[in-house]
DSSP file (Angstrom, degrees, kcal/mol; ACC not computed):
  #  RESIDUE AA STRUCTURE BP1 BP2  ACC     N-H-->O    O-->H-N    N-H-->O    O-->H-N    TCO  KAPPA ALPHA  PHI   PSI    X-CA   Y-CA   Z-CA
    1    1 A M              0   0    0      0, 0.0     2,-0.2     0, 0.0     0, 0.0   0.000 360.0 360.0 360.0 135.2  143.5  129.1   90.4
    2    2 A E        -     0   0    0      1,-0.1     2,-0.2    24,-0.1    24,-0.1  -0.452 360.0-123.0 -71.6 136.0  144.4  127.0   87.4
    3    3 A K        -     0   0    0     22,-0.4    24,-2.9    -2,-0.2     2,-0.4  -0.522  24.6-132.0 -77.9 147.2  141.6  125.6   85.3
    4    4 A T  E     -a   27   0A   0     22,-0.2    43,-2.3    -2,-0.2    44,-1.2  -0.868  15.8-165.3-109.3 133.0  141.5  121.8   84.9
    5    5 A I  E     -ab  28  48A   0     22,-2.8    24,-2.9    -2,-0.4     2,-0.6  -0.962   7.9-154.5-113.5 129.3  141.0  120.0   81.6
    6    6 A L  E     -ab  29  49A   0     42,-2.7    44,-2.6    -2,-0.5     2,-0.5  -0.924  13.4-163.0-104.6 117.4  140.1  116.3   81.7
    7    7 A I  E     -ab  30  50A   0     22,-3.0    24,-2.5    -2,-0.6     2,-0.5  -0.870   5.9-167.3-105.8 129.4  141.3  114.6   78.4
    8    8 A V  E     +ab  31  51A   0     42,-2.6    44,-2.6    -2,-0.5     2,-0.3  -0.960  28.9 134.4-118.4 114.4  139.9  111.2   77.5
    9    9 A D        -     0   0    0     22,-2.1    46,-0.1    -2,-0.5     6,-0.1  -0.961  47.2-145.8-157.2 139.8  141.7  109.4   74.7
   10   10 A D  S    S+     0   0    0     -2,-0.3     2,-0.8    44,-0.2    22,-0.1   0.495  79.7  90.4 -87.1  -3.1  142.9  105.8   74.2
   11   11 A D     >  -     0   0    0      1,-0.2     4,-2.1     2,-0.0     3,-0.3  -0.839  61.4-162.4 -96.8 110.0  146.0  106.8   72.3
   12   12 A S  H  > S+     0   0    0     -2,-0.8     4,-2.3     1,-0.2    -1,-0.2   0.813  88.3  57.2 -64.3 -31.0  148.9  107.4   74.7
   13   13 A S  H  > S+     0   0    0      2,-0.2     4,-2.1     1,-0.2    -1,-0.2   0.895 108.3  46.7 -68.8 -37.1  150.9  109.4   72.2
   14   14 A I  H  > S+     0   0    0     -3,-0.3     4,-2.8     2,-0.2     5,-0.3   0.908 111.3  52.0 -67.9 -41.3  148.1  111.9   71.7
   15   15 A L  H  X S+     0   0    0     -4,-2.1     4,-2.5     1,-0.2    -2,-0.2   0.912 109.6  50.2 -59.7 -41.8  147.7  112.1   75.5
   16   16 A D  H  X S+     0   0    0     -4,-2.3     4,-2.4     2,-0.2    -2,-0.2   0.923 112.3  46.3 -62.4 -45.2  151.4  112.8   75.9
   17   17 A V  H  X S+     0   0    0     -4,-2.1     4,-2.6     2,-0.2     5,-0.2   0.939 115.2  45.7 -64.4 -47.1  151.3  115.6   73.2
   18   18 A L  H  X S+     0   0    0     -4,-2.8     4,-2.8     1,-0.2     5,-0.4   0.887 112.0  52.0 -65.0 -38.3  148.2  117.2   74.7
   19   19 A D  H  X S+     0   0    0     -4,-2.5     4,-1.9    -5,-0.3    -1,-0.2   0.942 113.0  44.6 -62.0 -47.2  149.5  117.0   78.2
   20   20 A S  H  < S+     0   0    0     -4,-2.4     4,-0.3    -5,-0.2    -2,-0.2   0.917 118.7  42.5 -62.9 -44.0  152.8  118.7   77.2
   21   21 A A  H  < S+     0   0    0     -4,-2.6     3,-0.4    -5,-0.2     4,-0.2   0.897 122.1  35.9 -73.0 -40.8  151.1  121.4   75.1
   22   22 A L  H >X S+     0   0    0     -4,-2.8     4,-2.0    -5,-0.2     3,-1.2   0.718  98.4  75.1 -90.7 -21.2  148.2  122.2   77.5
   23   23 A S  T 3< S+     0   0    0     -4,-1.9    -1,-0.2    -5,-0.4    -2,-0.1   0.610  82.5  73.3 -70.2  -8.3  149.9  121.8   80.9
   24   24 A I  T 34 S+     0   0    0     -3,-0.4    -1,-0.3    -4,-0.3    -2,-0.1   0.889 117.9  14.7 -66.1 -39.2  151.7  125.1   80.3
   25   25 A N  T <4 S+     0   0    0     -3,-1.2   -22,-0.4    -4,-0.2     2,-0.3   0.538 129.2  39.0-113.7 -11.0  148.4  127.0   80.9
   26   26 A F  S  < S-     0   0    0     -4,-2.0     2,-0.5   -24,-0.1   -22,-0.2  -0.912  78.4-107.8-137.3 160.5  146.1  124.5   82.5
   27   27 A S  E     -a    4   0A   0    -24,-2.9   -22,-2.8    -2,-0.3     2,-0.5  -0.831  44.9-155.7 -84.6 127.7  146.0  121.7   85.0
   28   28 A V  E     -a    5   0A   0     -2,-0.5     2,-0.4   -24,-0.2   -22,-0.2  -0.913  16.0-172.0-116.8 131.7  145.6  118.5   82.8
   29   29 A Q  E     -a    6   0A   0    -24,-2.9   -22,-3.0    -2,-0.5     2,-0.4  -0.962  14.0-152.2-118.4 140.5  144.2  115.2   83.9
   30   30 A L  E     -a    7   0A   0     -2,-0.4     2,-0.4   -24,-0.2   -22,-0.2  -0.914  15.1-178.0-120.0 137.3  144.4  112.2   81.5
   31   31 A I  E     +a    8   0A   0    -24,-2.5   -22,-2.1    -2,-0.4    -2,-0.0  -0.987   5.5 178.7-131.0 123.4  142.2  109.1   81.1
   32   32 A S  S    S+     0   0    0     -2,-0.4    -1,-0.1   -24,-0.2   -24,-0.1   0.607  74.3  54.5 -97.8 -14.4  143.2  106.5   78.6
   33   33 A N  S >  S-     0   0    0      1,-0.1     3,-2.4    22,-0.1     4,-0.3  -0.963  70.1-152.5-122.9 114.3  140.3  104.1   79.4
   34   34 A P  G >  S+     0   0    0      0, 0.0     3,-1.3     0, 0.0     4,-0.4   0.723  92.9  70.8 -60.5 -19.8  136.8  105.6   79.1
   35   35 A E  G 3  S+     0   0    0      1,-0.2     4,-0.4     2,-0.1     3,-0.2   0.704  92.5  59.1 -68.3 -17.3  135.6  103.0   81.7
   36   36 A Q  G <> S+     0   0    0     -3,-2.4     4,-2.3     1,-0.2    -1,-0.2   0.578  83.2  86.4 -83.2 -11.1  137.6  104.9   84.3
   37   37 A L  H <> S+     0   0    0     -3,-1.3     4,-2.7    -4,-0.3     5,-0.2   0.915  85.4  48.7 -61.7 -48.2  135.7  108.2   83.7
   38   38 A S  H  > S+     0   0    0     -4,-0.4     4,-1.1     1,-0.2    -1,-0.2   0.885 112.3  49.8 -63.6 -37.2  132.8  107.6   86.1
   39   39 A H  H  > S+     0   0    0     -4,-0.4     4,-0.5     2,-0.2     3,-0.4   0.922 111.9  48.7 -63.8 -43.3  135.1  106.6   88.9
   40   40 A H  H >X S+     0   0    0     -4,-2.3     4,-1.7     1,-0.2     3,-1.4   0.913 109.2  52.3 -62.2 -43.7  137.2  109.7   88.3
   41   41 A L  H 3< S+     0   0    0     -4,-2.7    -1,-0.2     1,-0.3    -2,-0.2   0.712  96.7  67.5 -69.9 -19.8  134.1  112.0   88.3
   42   42 A A  H 3< S+     0   0    0     -4,-1.1    -1,-0.3    -3,-0.4    -2,-0.2   0.763 113.8  30.7 -67.6 -23.1  132.9  110.6   91.6
   43   43 A N  H << S+     0   0    0     -3,-1.4     2,-0.3    -4,-0.5    -2,-0.2   0.680 129.3  12.9-107.4 -23.9  136.0  112.3   93.2
   44   44 A Y     <  -     0   0    0     -4,-1.7    -1,-0.3     2,-0.0     0, 0.0  -0.980  53.8-149.7-160.2 138.9  136.6  115.3   91.1
   45   45 A L        -     0   0    0     -2,-0.3   -41,-0.1    -3,-0.1    -4,-0.0  -0.949  20.6-145.1-112.6 131.9  135.0  117.5   88.4
   46   46 A P        -     0   0    0      0, 0.0   -41,-0.2     0, 0.0     3,-0.1  -0.223  20.4-120.7 -82.6 178.2  137.1  119.3   85.8
   47   47 A D  S    S+     0   0    0    -43,-2.3     2,-0.3     1,-0.3   -42,-0.2   0.629  94.9  11.0 -90.5 -18.7  136.4  122.7   84.2
   48   48 A L  E     -b    5   0A   0    -44,-1.2   -42,-2.7    28,-0.2     2,-0.4  -0.974  65.7-139.4-159.3 144.6  136.3  121.3   80.7
   49   49 A F  E     -bc   6  78A   0     28,-2.8    30,-2.7    -2,-0.3     2,-0.5  -0.901   9.5-169.8-105.6 137.1  136.3  117.8   79.0
   50   50 A L  E     +bc   7  79A   0    -44,-2.6   -42,-2.6    -2,-0.4     2,-0.4  -0.964  21.2 179.5-123.5 110.0  138.3  117.1   75.9
   51   51 A I  E     -bc   8  80A   0     28,-2.7    30,-2.0    -2,-0.5     2,-0.2  -0.940  27.9-131.2-127.0 130.5  137.1  113.7   74.5
   52   52 A D  E     - c   0  81A   0    -44,-2.6    30,-0.2    -2,-0.4     3,-0.2  -0.536  15.0-144.3 -71.7 139.7  138.1  111.7   71.5
   53   53 A Y  S    S+     0   0    0     28,-2.8     7,-2.5    -2,-0.2     2,-1.5   0.909  88.6  63.3 -71.3 -42.2  135.2  110.5   69.5
   54   54 A G  S    S+     0   0    0     27,-0.3   -44,-0.2     5,-0.2    -1,-0.2  -0.556  71.1 146.1 -91.1  76.5  136.7  107.1   68.6
   55   55 A L        -     0   0    0     -2,-1.5     2,-0.1    -3,-0.2   -22,-0.1  -0.795  48.3-111.8-108.7 151.6  137.0  105.3   71.9
   56   56 A P  S    S+     0   0    0      0, 0.0     2,-2.5     0, 0.0    -1,-0.0  -0.430  95.1  11.7 -75.5 158.6  136.7  101.6   72.7
   57   57 A Y  S    S+     0   0    0     -2,-0.1     2,-0.3   -23,-0.1   -24,-0.0  -0.254 138.3  22.0  74.0 -51.6  133.8  100.4   74.8
   58   58 A K  S    S-     0   0    0     -2,-2.5    -3,-0.0     4,-0.0   -23,-0.0  -0.948  82.7-132.4-149.0 122.2  131.9  103.7   74.7
   59   59 A D     >  -     0   0    0     -2,-0.3     4,-2.2     1,-0.1     3,-0.2  -0.246  27.8-107.5 -75.8 165.6  132.4  106.4   72.0
   60   60 A G  H  > S+     0   0    0     -7,-2.5     4,-2.8     1,-0.2     5,-0.2   0.810 117.6  60.4 -61.3 -32.1  132.9  110.1   72.7
   61   61 A F  H  > S+     0   0    0     -8,-0.4     4,-2.4     2,-0.2    -1,-0.2   0.946 108.3  43.2 -59.0 -49.8  129.4  110.8   71.4
   62   62 A T  H  > S+     0   0    0     -3,-0.2     4,-2.4     2,-0.2    -2,-0.2   0.901 114.4  50.2 -64.7 -42.6  127.8  108.6   74.1
   63   63 A I  H  X S+     0   0    0     -4,-2.2     4,-2.5     2,-0.2    -1,-0.2   0.935 111.7  48.2 -62.0 -46.0  130.1  109.9   76.8
   64   64 A C  H  X S+     0   0    0     -4,-2.8     4,-2.5     1,-0.2    -2,-0.2   0.931 111.1  50.4 -60.8 -46.3  129.3  113.5   75.9
   65   65 A K  H  X S+     0   0    0     -4,-2.4     4,-1.0     1,-0.2    -1,-0.2   0.909 111.6  48.3 -59.4 -43.2  125.6  112.9   75.8
   66   66 A E  H  X S+     0   0    0     -4,-2.4     4,-0.9     1,-0.2     3,-0.4   0.903 111.1  50.5 -64.2 -41.5  125.8  111.2   79.2
   67   67 A L  H >< S+     0   0    0     -4,-2.5     3,-0.5     1,-0.2     6,-0.3   0.896 110.5  49.4 -63.1 -39.8  127.8  114.1   80.6
   68   68 A K  H 3< S+     0   0    0     -4,-2.5    -1,-0.2    26,-0.2    -2,-0.2   0.671 111.6  49.5 -75.6 -16.4  125.3  116.7   79.3
   69   69 A E  H 3< S+     0   0    0     -4,-1.0     2,-0.5    -3,-0.4    -1,-0.2   0.567  92.1  91.2 -94.4 -11.3  122.4  114.7   80.8
   70   70 A D  S XX S-     0   0    0     -4,-0.9     4,-2.1    -3,-0.5     3,-1.1  -0.743  72.3-143.2 -89.2 125.9  124.0  114.4   84.3
   71   71 A Y  T 34 S+     0   0    0     -2,-0.5     4,-0.2     1,-0.3    -1,-0.1   0.778  99.8  55.5 -59.8 -26.8  123.1  117.3   86.6
   72   72 A R  T 34 S+     0   0    0      1,-0.2    -1,-0.3     2,-0.1    -5,-0.1   0.787 123.2  21.7 -75.9 -26.6  126.6  117.2   88.1
   73   73 A T  T X4 S+     0   0    0     -3,-1.1     3,-1.8    -6,-0.3    -2,-0.2   0.444  89.4  99.9-122.7  -2.7  128.4  117.7   84.7
   74   74 A K  T 3< S+     0   0    0     -4,-2.1    -3,-0.1     1,-0.3    -2,-0.1   0.763  85.5  53.2 -62.8 -23.8  125.8  119.3   82.3
   75   75 A H  T 3  S+     0   0    0     -4,-0.2    -1,-0.3    -8,-0.1    -2,-0.1   0.564  87.6  97.3 -85.2  -9.3  127.3  122.7   82.8
   76   76 A I  S <  S-     0   0    0     -3,-1.8   -28,-0.2    -9,-0.2   -29,-0.1  -0.688  81.1-116.0 -86.3 127.0  130.9  121.7   82.0
   77   77 A P        -     0   0    0      0, 0.0   -28,-2.8     0, 0.0     2,-0.4  -0.298  26.9-156.9 -62.2 142.6  131.9  122.4   78.4
   78   78 A V  E     -c   49   0A   0    -30,-0.2    19,-2.4    17,-0.2    20,-1.4  -0.988   7.4-168.3-124.3 125.5  132.8  119.3   76.2
   79   79 A I  E     -cd  50  98A   0    -30,-2.7   -28,-2.7    -2,-0.4     2,-0.3  -0.966  10.2-159.5-111.0 121.0  135.0  119.5   73.2
   80   80 A L  E     -cd  51  99A   0     18,-2.4    20,-2.3    -2,-0.5     2,-0.3  -0.746   9.0-173.1 -94.6 147.4  134.9  116.4   71.0
   81   81 A F  E     +cd  52 100A   0    -30,-2.0   -28,-2.8    -2,-0.3   -27,-0.3  -0.990   8.2 164.6-138.9 151.3  137.8  115.6   68.6
   82   82 A S  E     - d   0 101A   0     18,-1.3    20,-3.4    -2,-0.3     4,-0.1  -0.993  43.9-134.0-161.0 154.1  138.2  113.0   65.9
   83   83 A A  S    S+     0   0    0     -2,-0.3     2,-0.2    18,-0.2    -1,-0.1   0.643  93.1  73.5 -82.2 -17.8  140.2  111.9   62.9
   84   84 A S  S    S-     0   0    0     -3,-0.1     2,-0.3     1,-0.0    18,-0.1  -0.646  93.0-107.3 -95.2 152.4  136.9  111.1   61.2
   85   85 A R        -     0   0    0     -2,-0.2     2,-0.4    16,-0.1    -2,-0.1  -0.624  35.9-157.8 -74.0 136.3  134.4  113.6   59.8
   86   86 A I        -     0   0    0     -2,-0.3    -4,-0.0    -4,-0.1    15,-0.0  -0.960  19.6-111.8-119.8 135.7  131.3  113.7   62.0
   87   87 A S     >  -     0   0    0     -2,-0.4     4,-2.2     1,-0.1     5,-0.2  -0.267  18.8-125.2 -65.6 149.8  128.0  114.9   60.8
   88   88 A S  H  > S+     0   0    0      1,-0.2     4,-2.4     2,-0.2     5,-0.2   0.814 111.6  57.3 -65.0 -29.7  126.6  118.1   62.2
   89   89 A I  H  > S+     0   0    0      2,-0.2     4,-2.5     1,-0.2    -1,-0.2   0.930 107.3  46.9 -66.5 -44.4  123.4  116.3   63.2
   90   90 A L  H  > S+     0   0    0      2,-0.2     4,-1.4     1,-0.2    -2,-0.2   0.905 112.9  49.5 -63.1 -41.7  125.4  113.8   65.3
   91   91 A L  H  X>S+     0   0    0     -4,-2.2     5,-1.1     2,-0.2     4,-0.9   0.919 111.1  49.2 -64.1 -43.4  127.3  116.6   66.9
   92   92 A R  H ><5S+     0   0    0     -4,-2.4     3,-0.9     1,-0.2    -2,-0.2   0.920 110.1  51.4 -60.9 -43.7  124.2  118.5   67.7
   93   93 A D  H 3<5S+     0   0    0     -4,-2.5    -1,-0.2     1,-0.2    -2,-0.2   0.762 105.5  55.7 -66.8 -24.9  122.6  115.4   69.2
   94   94 A S  H 3<5S-     0   0    0     -4,-1.4    -1,-0.2    -3,-0.2   -26,-0.2   0.718 100.9-137.6 -77.7 -20.2  125.6  114.9   71.4
   95   95 A H  T <<5 +     0   0    0     -4,-0.9   -17,-0.2    -3,-0.9    -3,-0.2   0.719  42.3 164.4  67.9  23.8  125.2  118.4   72.9
   96   96 A C      < -     0   0    0     -5,-1.1    -1,-0.2     1,-0.1   -17,-0.2  -0.354  40.2-138.3 -68.0 154.9  129.0  119.0   72.6
   97   97 A D  S    S-     0   0    0    -19,-2.4     2,-0.3     1,-0.3   -18,-0.2   0.745  79.2  -1.8 -86.0 -25.9  130.1  122.6   72.9
   98   98 A A  E     -d   79   0A   0    -20,-1.4   -18,-2.4    -7,-0.1     2,-0.4  -0.984  58.3-148.8-159.5 160.4  132.7  122.3   70.2
   99   99 A Y  E     -d   80   0A   0     -2,-0.3     2,-0.4   -20,-0.2   -18,-0.2  -1.000   9.3-172.1-136.8 136.1  134.3  119.9   67.7
  100  100 A I  E     -d   81   0A   0    -20,-2.3   -18,-1.3    -2,-0.4     2,-0.4  -0.997  17.4-138.5-129.7 130.5  137.8  119.8   66.4
  101  101 A Q  E     -d   82   0A   0     -2,-0.4   -18,-0.2   -20,-0.2   -16,-0.1  -0.709  35.5 -88.8 -90.4 137.4  138.9  117.5   63.6
  102  102 A K  S    S+     0   0    0    -20,-3.4     2,-0.1    -2,-0.4     3,-0.0  -0.562 108.1  50.5 -78.3 150.0  142.3  115.8   63.8
  103  103 A P  S    S+     0   0    0      0, 0.0     2,-0.3     0, 0.0    -2,-0.1   0.581  86.9 177.0 -73.1 140.3  145.0  116.6   62.9
  104  104 A Y        -     0   0    0     -4,-0.1     2,-0.5    -2,-0.1    -2,-0.1  -0.773  35.3-112.0-112.2 155.2  144.4  119.9   64.7
  105  105 A D     >  -     0   0    0     -2,-0.3     4,-2.5     1,-0.1     5,-0.2  -0.730  22.8-139.7 -81.4 127.9  146.5  122.9   65.2
  106  106 A L  H  > S+     0   0    0     -2,-0.5     4,-2.4     1,-0.2     5,-0.2   0.825 103.3  54.7 -61.8 -31.2  147.5  123.1   68.9
  107  107 A W  H  > S+     0   0    0      2,-0.2     4,-2.5     1,-0.2    -1,-0.2   0.916 108.7  48.1 -66.7 -41.7  147.0  126.9   68.9
  108  108 A E  H  > S+     0   0    0      2,-0.2     4,-2.4     1,-0.2    -2,-0.2   0.917 111.2  51.0 -63.8 -42.6  143.5  126.4   67.5
  109  109 A L  H  X S+     0   0    0     -4,-2.5     4,-2.4     1,-0.2    -2,-0.2   0.935 111.3  47.1 -60.0 -46.6  142.8  123.8   70.2
  110  110 A E  H  X S+     0   0    0     -4,-2.4     4,-2.5     1,-0.2    -2,-0.2   0.895 110.9  51.7 -64.8 -39.8  144.0  126.1   72.9
  111  111 A R  H  X S+     0   0    0     -4,-2.5     4,-1.1     2,-0.2    -1,-0.2   0.906 110.6  49.2 -61.4 -40.8  141.9  129.1   71.5
  112  112 A T  H  X S+     0   0    0     -4,-2.4     4,-0.7     1,-0.2     3,-0.4   0.921 111.1  49.3 -64.8 -43.7  138.8  126.9   71.5
  113  113 A I  H >X S+     0   0    0     -4,-2.4     4,-1.6     1,-0.2     3,-1.4   0.925 107.9  54.0 -60.5 -45.2  139.5  125.8   75.1
  114  114 A K  H 3< S+     0   0    0     -4,-2.5    -1,-0.2     1,-0.3    -2,-0.2   0.742  97.9  65.0 -66.0 -22.5  140.0  129.4   76.3
  115  115 A K  H 3< S+     0   0    0     -4,-1.1    -1,-0.3    -3,-0.4    -2,-0.2   0.804 111.8  35.7 -65.7 -26.9  136.6  130.3   74.8
  116  116 A F  H <<        0   0    0     -3,-1.4    -2,-0.2    -4,-0.7    -1,-0.2   0.687 360.0 360.0-104.0 -21.5  134.9  128.0   77.3
  117  117 A I     <        0   0    0     -4,-1.6    -3,-0.2  -114,-0.0    -2,-0.2   0.394 360.0 360.0-134.0 360.0  137.1  128.4   80.4
């Protein structure tokens, strides 16, 4: 059975690239508005979250922290990514499983994903 990655990013061009690159080996679900995440999770849980740090309404740090505090999703790996440098303290406090800085190499991203699922 194919593993599912749920990608949350407000940039449609990044979503398109990640969908094309990752859908070869994984089932990919895309969310462009972080406010849709809780509705989506009420119906389906992925095998891994890939979340942009710089999102409107609620940043990736907050989303990751909420996912790791929720009994339904705390076991699911979360990879945060960002164009900005993020402090190791902030990353630790978010409880993310991995962090990748943009621009990232798609091979590196896929290797990181495969470490967790």
